[in-house]
C-alpha positions in Angstrom: -63.7 19.4 78.6 -62.4 17.1 75.8 -61.4 20.0 73.5 -59.6 21.7 76.3 -57.5 18.6 77.1 -56.6 18.2 73.4 -55.4 21.8 73.2 -53.3 21.3 76.3 -51.7 18.2 74.8 -50.8 20.1 71.6 -49.3 23.0 73.7 -47.3 20.4 75.7 -45.9 18.8 72.6 -44.9 22.1 71.2 -43.2 23.0 74.4 -41.3 19.7 74.3 -39.9 20.4 70.9 -42.2 18.1 68.8 -45.1 19.1 66.6 -47.8 17.1 65.1 -48.2 17.9 61.4 -50.6 16.9 58.7 -50.0 16.0 55.0 -49.2 19.6 53.9 -46.5 20.0 56.5 -44.8 16.8 55.3 -44.7 18.0 51.6 -43.1 21.3 52.7 -40.5 19.4 54.7 -39.5 17.2 51.6 -39.2 20.3 49.4 -37.0 21.9 51.9 -34.7 18.9 51.9 -34.5 18.9 48.1 -33.6 22.6 48.0 -30.8 22.0 50.5 -29.5 19.0 48.5 -29.6 21.0 45.3 -27.9 23.9 46.9 -25.1 21.6 48.1 -24.6 20.1 44.7 -24.5 23.6 43.1 -21.9 24.6 45.6 -19.7 21.6 44.7 -20.1 22.2 41.0 -19.2 25.9 41.4 -16.1 24.9 43.4 -15.1 22.5 40.6 -15.6 25.1 38.0 -13.4 27.6 39.9 -10.7 24.9 40.2 -10.7 24.2 36.4 -11.2 27.8 35.4 -14.5 27.0 33.5 -17.7 28.9 34.1 -20.8 26.9 35.2 -23.0 25.6 32.3 -20.2 25.6 29.7 -19.2 22.3 27.9 -15.8 20.7 27.6 -13.4 21.7 24.8 -13.1 19.3 21.9 -10.0 17.0 22.2 -8.4 18.6 19.2 -8.4 22.0 20.9 -6.7 20.6 24.0 -3.8 19.2 21.8 -2.8 22.6 20.3 0.2 22.9 22.6 1.3 19.2 22.2 4.8 18.5 20.7 4.7 18.5 16.9 6.4 15.2 16.6 4.3 13.9 13.7 5.2 16.7 11.4 8.9 16.2 12.2 8.7 12.5 11.3 6.9 13.3 8.0 9.6 15.8 7.1 12.4 13.2 7.7 10.5 10.7 5.7 10.2 13.1 2.7 13.9 13.8 2.9 14.8 10.2 3.0 12.5 9.4 0.0 14.1 12.1 -2.1 17.6 10.8 -1.2 16.6 7.2 -2.2 15.1 8.3 -5.5 18.2 10.4 -6.4 20.5 7.4 -5.6 18.3 5.1 -7.7 18.5 7.7 -10.6 22.3 7.7 -10.4 22.4 3.9 -10.5 20.2 3.9 -13.6 22.5 6.4 -15.3 25.5 4.1 -14.6 23.7 0.9 -15.8 22.9 2.6 -19.1 26.6 2.9 -19.8 28.7 0.0 -21.0 31.2 -2.0 -18.9 29.0 -2.6 -15.9 30.5 -5.1 -13.5 28.7 -8.0 -11.9 29.7 -6.8 -8.4 28.3 -3.3 -9.0 25.0 -4.8 -10.2 24.6 -7.1 -7.2 25.6 -4.4 -4.7 23.0 -1.9 -6.0 20.2 -4.3 -6.8 18.5 -3.6 -3.5 18.4 0.2 -4.3 16.4 0.0 -7.5 13.0 -1.3 -8.6 11.6 -3.2 -11.6 10.6 0.1 -13.2 14.2 1.3 -13.0 15.4 -1.8 -14.7 12.9 -1.5 -17.4 14.0 2.1 -18.0 17.6 0.8 -18.3 16.6 -1.7 -21.0 14.8 1.0 -22.9 17.6 3.5 -22.8 20.2 0.9 -23.8 17.9 0.0 -26.8 17.9 3.6 -27.9 21.7 3.5 -27.7 21.6 0.3 -29.7 23.3 -1.7 -26.9 22.0 -5.1 -25.6 19.5 -4.6 -22.9 21.2 -6.9 -20.5 23.5 -4.7 -18.4 26.3 -7.2 -18.3 26.4 -7.5 -22.1 27.8 -4.7 -24.4 27.0 -6.4 -27.7 25.4 -4.0 -30.3 21.9 -4.5 -31.6 20.8 -3.5 -35.1 17.3 -2.1 -34.9 17.2 -1.7 -38.7 17.4 -5.5 -39.2 15.1 -6.3 -36.3 11.9 -8.2 -37.1 9.1 -5.9 -37.9 6.4 -8.3 -36.7 5.3 -8.4 -33.0 4.6 -12.1 -32.8 6.6 -15.2 -33.6 5.4 -18.8 -34.0 7.6 -21.6 -33.0 6.0 -25.1 -33.2 2.7 -24.9 -31.4 3.6 -21.8 -29.4 3.1 -18.1 -30.1 5.4 -15.5 -28.6 5.3 -11.8 -28.2 8.8 -10.7 -29.3 8.4 -7.0 -28.5 10.7 -7.1 -25.5 13.0 -9.6 -27.2 14.0 -7.1 -29.8 15.9 -5.1 -27.1 18.5 -7.9 -26.6 21.2 -9.4 -28.8 20.2 -13.0 -28.0 17.6 -15.1 -26.3 20.0 -15.9 -23.5 20.6 -12.2 -22.7 16.8 -11.7 -22.7 16.4 -14.7 -20.3 19.2 -13.4 -18.0 17.7 -9.9 -17.8 14.2 -11.2 -17.2 15.4 -13.5 -14.5 17.3 -10.8 -12.7 14.4 -8.2 -13.0 11.9 -10.7 -11.5 14.0 -10.8 -8.3 13.9 -7.0 -7.7 11.7 -6.0 -4.7 8.4 -4.1 -5.1 8.6 -2.3 -1.7 9.2 1.5 -1.5 12.9 2.4 -1.8 13.0 4.4 1.4 12.2 1.3 3.5 14.7 -1.1 1.8 17.1 -0.7 4.7 14.7 -2.7 6.8 15.0 -5.7 4.5 17.2 -8.5 5.8 18.9 -11.4 4.0 18.1 -10.3 0.5 20.2 -12.1 -2.1 20.1 -11.7 -5.9 21.1 -14.3 -8.5 22.7 -13.8 -11.9 22.3 -16.7 -14.4 25.4 -18.1 -16.0 25.6 -19.0 -19.7 25.7 -22.7 -18.9 22.4 -22.6 -17.0 20.5 -20.2 -19.3 18.1 -21.3 -21.9 17.0 -19.3 -24.9 13.9 -17.2 -24.2 12.1 -16.4 -27.4 9.5 -14.0 -26.0 6.4 -13.8 -23.8 4.1 -16.8 -24.4 0.8 -15.8 -25.8 -2.3 -17.9 -24.7 -5.6 -18.1 -26.6 -8.6 -18.9 -24.5 -11.0 -19.8 -27.3 -8.6 -21.6 -29.6 -8.4 -25.4 -29.6 -5.0 -26.7 -30.6 -5.7 -30.4 -30.0 -4.5 -33.3 -32.1 -7.8 -33.4 -33.9 -7.3 -30.0 -35.3 -3.9 -31.1 -36.6 -5.5 -34.1 -38.4 -8.0 -31.7 -39.9 -5.2 -29.6 -41.2 -3.5 -32.6 -42.7 -6.8 -33.6 -44.5 -7.1 -30.0 -45.8 -3.5 -30.1 -47.1 -4.2 -33.5 -48.9 -7.4 -32.1 -50.4 -5.6 -29.0 -51.7 -2.8 -31.0 -53.1 -5.3 -33.3 -54.9 -7.0 -30.4 -56.4 -3.7 -29.0 -57.6 -2.8 -32.3 -59.3 -6.2 -32.4 -61.0 -5.7 -28.9 -62.3 -2.4 -29.8 -63.7 
């Protein structure tokens, strides 16, 4: 009688729309839910792929491939920069050719100082030396290379000077003026000089110019103290005493 009542209860629950399930029935239900969820996601992914024109399972294109059709602005800027660079170099070359010639005015030099570099000014000095003209562009005095000192160094008092550059000028004052002006020239590229503001150049006058004998040479391992001078004096006295004894 008990088994018959249990069977009737099961039949009644089935008729009412509910079923009593064991563990295996619960696992099958969870798998069914997962398959439905996966199918839903697959449908969304497929819809997105159709919207972007990309097949399922393919990766995105690298960024550089997506920029193929972008405006080629960078190349245009590089082309303009190269053109401007050539124009500035040609203008500087023309200025150098003019500075090599005599009768350069102070106004012309100040007006075009921003358009040349230190290397250009050094080339001007070298070319004027070949033409046997003073290296200072505002001086047209001749220089005689045949009578120029053959030595490279000069000693004045306790100082040693390298006179290699000094030989390109008629005097120490012209050498000082040229060195002072060249030191003011900018080192930035010529094609960005138009961005420089409030740049002024100075030309020394004769009254404020001191003689420049050359580049000062320094010796790191030589002691030129007063003690060394005293030793030199003692050496001179000894040598003179020896000379007197020989006589």
